C-alpha positions as CSV (number, residue, x, y, z in Angstrom):
1,M,-0.1,0.0,0.0
2,E,1.4,3.4,-1.0
3,L,1.8,6.0,1.9
4,Y,-1.0,8.3,0.6
5,E,-3.4,5.3,0.5
6,L,-2.3,4.2,4.0
7,L,-3.0,7.7,5.4
8,I,-6.4,8.3,3.8
9,T,-7.4,4.6,4.9
10,T,-6.3,5.3,8.6
11,F,-7.9,8.7,8.6
12,V,-11.3,7.4,7.3
13,A,-11.1,4.5,9.8
14,A,-10.3,6.7,12.8
15,L,-13.1,9.2,11.6
16,L,-15.6,6.3,11.6
17,T,-14.6,5.2,15.2
18,D,-14.9,8.9,16.2
19,L,-18.6,9.2,14.8
20,A,-19.4,5.8,16.4
21,T,-19.2,7.5,19.8
22,G,-22.1,9.8,18.7
23,L,-24.3,6.6,18.3
24,G,-24.2,6.2,22.0
25,A,-26.6,9.0,22.3
26,V,-29.2,7.9,19.7
27,P,-31.2,5.8,22.2
28,F,-31.8,8.9,24.2
29,F,-33.9,10.5,21.3
30,F,-36.4,7.7,22.1
31,V,-35.9,6.5,25.5
32,R,-35.3,8.5,28.7
33,D,-32.5,6.6,30.0
34,L,-30.9,3.1,30.2
35,S,-30.5,1.0,33.3
36,A,-27.2,1.3,35.0
37,K,-26.7,-2.5,34.9
38,L,-27.1,-2.6,31.3
39,E,-24.7,0.3,30.7
40,G,-22.2,-1.4,32.8
41,A,-22.5,-4.7,31.1
42,F,-21.9,-2.9,27.6
43,T,-18.8,-1.1,29.1
44,A,-17.4,-4.3,30.5
45,A,-18.0,-6.2,27.2
46,A,-16.4,-3.3,25.4
47,G,-13.4,-3.7,27.8
48,G,-13.2,-7.4,27.1
49,M,-13.0,-6.5,23.4
50,M,-10.3,-3.9,23.9
51,I,-8.3,-6.4,25.9
52,A,-8.5,-9.0,23.2
53,A,-7.5,-6.5,20.5
54,S,-4.6,-5.3,22.7
55,L,-3.0,-8.5,23.9
56,I,-4.0,-11.1,21.3
57,Q,-3.9,-9.1,18.3
58,L,-1.6,-6.0,19.0
59,V,0.8,-7.9,21.2
60,G,0.7,-11.2,19.4
61,E,1.6,-9.5,16.0
62,A,4.3,-7.4,17.8
63,L,6.0,-10.6,19.2
64,D,5.9,-12.3,15.8
65,R,8.0,-9.3,14.5
66,A,10.2,-9.4,17.4
67,P,10.9,-13.0,18.2
68,G,13.3,-14.3,20.9
69,H,15.3,-12.0,22.9
70,R,13.8,-9.0,21.1
71,A,10.4,-9.4,23.0
72,W,12.0,-6.8,25.3
73,E,11.0,-4.1,22.7
74,V,7.3,-5.1,23.1
75,A,7.5,-5.1,26.8
76,L,9.1,-1.9,26.8
77,G,6.3,-0.5,24.5
78,I,3.5,-2.0,26.9
79,T,5.1,-0.4,30.0
80,L,5.6,3.1,28.3
81,G,2.0,3.1,27.1
82,A,0.6,2.0,30.5
83,A,2.8,4.7,32.3
84,F,1.6,7.3,29.7
85,F,-1.9,6.9,30.4
86,G,-1.6,6.5,34.1
87,A,0.3,9.8,34.2
88,A,-2.2,11.7,32.1
89,T,-5.1,10.3,34.3
90,R,-3.3,11.5,37.6
91,W,-2.8,14.9,36.0
92,L,-6.6,15.2,35.3
93,H,-7.6,14.2,38.9
94,T,-5.1,16.4,40.5
95,N,-5.8,19.6,38.4
96,E,-9.2,20.6,39.8
97,D,-9.3,24.2,38.2
98,F,-9.0,22.7,34.6
99,D,-12.1,23.4,32.7
100,F,-13.2,22.2,29.3
101,L,-15.8,24.2,27.0
102,G,-17.2,25.6,30.4
103,L,-18.4,22.1,31.4
104,R,-17.1,22.2,34.9
105,K,-18.9,25.6,35.4
106,K,-22.3,24.4,34.0
107,G,-22.4,20.7,34.8
108,G,-20.0,20.2,37.8
109,S,-16.8,18.4,38.1
110,A,-18.4,15.0,37.4
111,A,-19.4,15.9,33.9
112,L,-16.2,17.4,33.2
113,L,-14.1,14.7,34.3
114,I,-16.0,12.0,32.2
115,V,-15.8,14.3,29.2
116,V,-12.1,15.0,29.6
117,A,-11.3,11.5,30.6
118,M,-12.9,10.1,27.5
119,T,-11.1,12.8,25.4
120,L,-7.8,12.1,27.0
121,H,-7.8,8.2,26.5
122,S,-8.9,8.6,22.8
123,L,-5.4,9.7,21.8
124,P,-3.8,6.2,22.6
125,E,-7.1,4.6,21.0
126,G,-6.2,6.6,17.9
127,I,-2.5,5.7,18.0
128,A,-3.7,1.9,18.2
129,V,-5.6,2.4,15.0
130,G,-2.6,4.0,13.4
131,V,-0.2,1.4,14.4
132,G,-2.6,-1.3,13.2
133,Y,-2.7,0.4,9.7
134,G,0.7,1.4,9.6
135,S,1.9,-2.3,10.2
136,S,0.8,-2.8,6.5
137,D,-1.7,-5.5,7.8
138,T,-5.0,-4.0,6.9
139,K,-6.8,-6.8,8.5
140,L,-5.2,-5.7,11.9
141,G,-5.9,-2.2,11.4
142,F,-9.7,-3.1,10.8
143,A,-9.8,-5.4,13.7
144,V,-8.5,-2.7,16.1
145,A,-10.6,0.1,14.7
146,L,-13.7,-2.1,14.8
147,A,-13.1,-2.9,18.5
148,I,-12.5,0.7,19.3
149,A,-15.7,1.9,17.4
150,I,-17.7,-0.6,19.3
151,H,-16.1,0.4,22.6
152,N,-16.9,4.0,21.7
153,I,-20.7,3.4,21.4
154,P,-21.1,2.8,25.4
155,E,-18.8,5.9,26.0
156,G,-21.4,7.9,24.2
157,V,-24.1,6.3,26.4
158,A,-22.0,7.4,29.4
159,I,-21.3,10.9,28.2
160,T,-25.0,11.3,27.6
161,L,-26.1,10.0,31.0
162,A,-23.6,12.5,32.6
163,L,-24.6,15.6,30.6
164,R,-28.3,15.3,30.2
165,P,-29.1,15.7,33.9
166,K,-27.1,18.8,33.7
167,G,-29.4,20.5,31.1
168,V,-27.3,19.7,28.0
169,S,-29.8,18.6,25.0
170,T,-29.5,15.1,23.6
171,L,-28.0,16.6,20.4
172,G,-25.6,18.6,22.5
173,C,-24.8,15.2,24.3
174,M,-24.1,13.6,20.8
175,G,-21.7,16.6,19.9
176,F,-19.7,16.4,23.0
177,A,-19.6,12.6,22.7
178,I,-18.2,13.0,19.2
179,L,-15.8,15.8,20.2
180,T,-14.3,13.6,22.8
181,S,-13.1,11.0,20.2
182,V,-11.5,13.7,17.9
183,P,-8.0,12.8,19.3
184,Q,-8.5,9.3,17.6
185,V,-8.5,11.1,14.4
186,I,-5.6,13.2,15.3
187,G,-3.4,10.6,16.6
188,A,-4.1,7.7,14.1
189,V,-2.6,9.3,11.1
190,P,0.8,10.6,12.4
191,A,1.0,7.1,14.1
192,A,0.4,5.2,10.9
193,W,3.0,7.5,9.1
194,A,5.6,7.1,11.7
195,V,5.3,3.3,11.8
196,W,5.6,3.3,7.9
197,I,8.6,5.3,8.1
198,F,10.2,3.7,11.2
199,E,9.1,0.0,10.6
200,P,11.9,-1.2,13.0
201,M,9.9,0.5,15.8
202,L,6.7,-1.1,14.9
203,P,6.9,-4.1,17.8
204,A,7.5,-1.4,20.6
205,G,4.7,0.9,18.9
206,M,2.3,-2.1,18.9
207,G,3.2,-2.6,22.8
208,F,2.7,1.0,23.5
209,A,-0.8,1.0,22.2
210,A,-1.6,-2.2,23.9
211,G,-0.2,-1.0,27.2
212,A,-2.2,2.3,27.0
213,M,-5.5,0.5,26.1
214,T,-5.0,-2.2,28.8
215,Y,-4.4,0.4,31.5
216,L,-7.5,2.3,30.5
217,V,-9.6,-0.9,30.6
218,V,-8.2,-2.0,34.2
219,A,-8.1,1.4,35.7
220,E,-11.3,3.1,34.3
221,L,-13.7,0.8,32.3
222,L,-14.0,-2.2,34.7
223,P,-14.2,-0.3,37.9
224,E,-17.0,1.8,36.4
225,A,-18.7,-1.4,34.9
226,T,-18.5,-3.2,38.4
227,D,-20.2,-0.1,40.0
228,R,-23.0,-0.2,37.6
229,A,-23.4,-4.0,36.7
230,G,-22.3,-5.5,39.8
231,K,-19.5,-8.1,40.5
232,H,-21.4,-11.0,38.8
233,L,-22.4,-9.6,35.6
234,T,-19.4,-7.5,34.9
235,P,-16.8,-10.4,34.5
236,L,-19.6,-12.3,32.4
237,A,-19.9,-9.4,30.0
238,F,-16.2,-8.8,30.1
239,I,-15.5,-12.6,28.7
240,V,-18.2,-12.1,26.2
241,G,-16.3,-9.0,24.9
242,I,-13.3,-11.1,24.9
243,V,-15.0,-14.0,23.0
244,L,-16.6,-11.6,20.5
245,M,-13.3,-10.0,19.6
246,M,-11.7,-13.3,19.2
247,L,-14.2,-14.5,16.8
248,M,-14.2,-11.4,14.8
249,G,-10.5,-11.8,14.7
250,V,-11.0,-15.2,13.2
251,A,-13.4,-14.0,10.8
252,V,-10.9,-11.4,9.2
253,G,-7.9,-13.8,9.7
254,L,-6.4,-12.4,12.8
255,G,-5.5,-14.0,16.1
């Protein structure tokens, strides 16, 4: 695939994952709300899909490209990716004066934190899409983009549930949801370009994306899902997500 084709494909895939976030607001045009348990189950299932995409597909492909003692490159990438997202999350929680489009003033810190957190973690998700396509394996890129797009839908639900009680319209909630995933588009294309140029760095880049997404699932998504869906439904939904992602990986020739 030529470079311009790679960048266009990556941009379109990342744009579609971004727009998928807005789908989370669609049910609220027809129903008042969704049960916390159902939302939690969706979040846990999405987390399972992201874990499968990270550890089975991204890390698996990275280890194939860096066999034997070179596995340290993958391990370093995973560690740096997790550290990056962990540091960014801590900064968000410690800077209480930080505001985003006036959300803290209008809807309180809870609404701000969920929107900024969703926006913040969208960047490593976009990098993951870019790394997937930049590996010259369009099937891998498609699988990662699909997992993130599906994951983005319950994120849109969560954003809508947080903002609607604060007086934000459903259409406005959809706009904020899409806005939070814009970093996916911003991060995907440069990541794909960098991987295409610096192919020797590909195993570490895949590890970085996997580490960031794994930290996100463990630190953010699973605790939230457990709070909403409970300790019994959450792991079941999480496993369902892993199985679904594995089956989709088989369907497109991955895993």
